[in-house]
N, C-alpha and C positions, 0 to 999 in steps of 0.2 A: 694287456691280457687280464689284469686284475679288475679293471673297470668293466671289461666285457663280461667277465664272470659275475661281477656284482649285478649287472643288468639282468643276467639270466637267473641268478639265485637269490638276489636281494641281500647277499651277505658280503661283508668286507673281509679283508685278511691282511696280515702283516707281510711286507715284502722286504727281503734282505738280498742285497747284491754285494757279496764279499769280493774284494778286489783280487785276492790270490786265486780263488777258484775260477773267477771270470777270465783272468789272463791265462791260466792253465788250459781251460776249455778252448779259448780262442786260438792259442798257439798249437795245441796238440791235434787240432783238426788236420794239419798237414804233416805232423811229425810222429804220429803213433806208429806208422810203418808196420813192421813185422810183429810188434807187440799188440796189434789189434787182435791177434789170434791167440788162443790158448790150446796147446802150448805155443810159444812164439814161433813165427816162421821167418825170423830175421830180426835185425836191430831196428832202432828208432832213428828218425831223422830223414827229412826230405833233402836229398843231395843237392838239388838245384838251389835251394834256399841257403843251405849251409856251406856252399862253396866259398872259400876265402876270397875268390875273385868276383863274387856277386855283391856289388856295392856301388855307390856313386863312382863314376869313372872320371879321372882327371883328364881334362882337355889341355890345350896349350896354355890357357889363361884362366881356368876355373874348373868346375865340375858339372857333369850332367848325370841324371838318372836315365838309364837306357835299358829297354827290355825287348829286343826282338824275340818273338815267341813262335810264330807259325813258320812253316817252310818258306812262304812267300816273304815274310819279314826278313829272314836270314839271307835269302837270295838277294833281295834288294839291298840289304846292308853291305854284303860283300861286294856288290857292284859299286855302291857309293864309295867304298874304301879302296876301290881299285884292286881288289884281291879276288878275281874271278875264279882262280884255281880252288879257293876255299869253298865256293859254292858247289863245286863238283867233288869235294873231298868226302869219301864215304863215311868218315867219322861224324860228319855234320849234316848228312843228307836227309835225315828224318828224325822225328822226336825220340825214338828209341835209341838211335845212334848218338844223338846229342846228349841224351841223359847219361849214357855210358862214358862219354868223354866231356862231361860238362865243365870240369875244372880246366882242361886245356882250352875249351871253347871260350870261356870267360877270360882266361889269361890273354888269349889272342885279341879278344874284344877290347880289353883294357889297353893293349899296345896300339891298336888301330885308332882308338878314340883320342889318344894322346897326340896324334899327328896333326890335329886341326883345332881351331879355336872353338869356344862355346857358340859364338854367333854362327860360324860356318856349319857346325853340326845341327844347330837349331833349325836353320833354314833348310838344309838338305833332308833332314829326317822328317820335317813337317811335310815337305813335298812328297816324300816316299811313303808317308803314312805309317811310320814306325813309332811305336809308343816311346815317348821320352819326355823329360822335363828338365829345365835348368834347376840347379841346386842353389838356393838363395841363402844369403846370410841374413840374420835378423834385420839389419839395416836396409837390405834390399826390399823388404816387405813394405816399407813406408812409401816406396815409389812403384809398387807393383801395379801394372795397368788394370788388372781385374779389380783389385781392392779399391783403386781409385774410381773405377766405373760404378761400383756399388756403394760408394761413399762410406767405406768401412771405418775410416778414421775421421774424427771430427775434432776441431779445435774450439774449446769453450773457455769462458772466463770464470775462474774460481775466485770466490770472494777474498780468500787469503793467500792463495798460491799463484795467482796470476793466470796466464794462458796455459792451459793443459790440453794434452791430446787424449781423447777417449777412444775406446774400441767399440765397434758396432756389435750388435747382437747377431751371431752367425745363423741362428735358426729363424726361419721366416714363416709367419702365419698369414695366409691370404686374407682372412677375415678380421683377425685381431692381432695385428703386428705389434711387436714390442718396441719400446723406445727407452732411452736413458733420460729420465726426467729430473734426476737429482744427482749431484756430485757427492763424493765421499764427505761425510761431515767431520768436523773436528771433534776431539775428545770431549765427551759429555754434552755435545751440542743438542742432541735430541732427547735428553733425559726426561724433560717434562712431558713431551709428546708421547714417549713410550710408556711412561707410568700412567698417563691418562688413558691410553688405549687398554692397558692392563687393568684399569680400575683400581690402581694402587695409589695410596696417598703420596704426594710428592715429598721426598726426603729433604730435610734441611741440612746444609753443610755444618 
């Protein structure tokens, strides 16, 4: 935005992005609730998000992130879980009813997910087109199929540390892609180069 403004006005400006205000703004988009109005028309907090049962769900052998959202999602999920009676339950029949009973709905969801393995749910939910993802440990990322496909991790030889694994650059530019061309230097390794770039005389020890 600042670059666009500079093109229009020819003037630069200082940009400050404070972390606290940024996070408050990001989170309160959903949680202002009744405090949006003056005087307030209710309390703060989006009940769906704040439900103690809305979290990664434990399967028989791991965890998945699961979020049926539309009426069709919930109908298909209850069918997959073999709980057809819940699809007809008036407490869960439409978005308004689900919101009023969201704690109970997520509690039931947690119980149903625990009945099958992560692999079973991953296959079933993918076929049913219900939003989900597996929950990975840090070690799992090293073997993640997508990260492998995009060559996110690379092994390179460091002059003093041996073979090391580097992380790729997550942001991609179509015309000027970035790359890691140098490894982390040792202490004081680039002193002469840096001083030369700054036009400062090299300091003697």
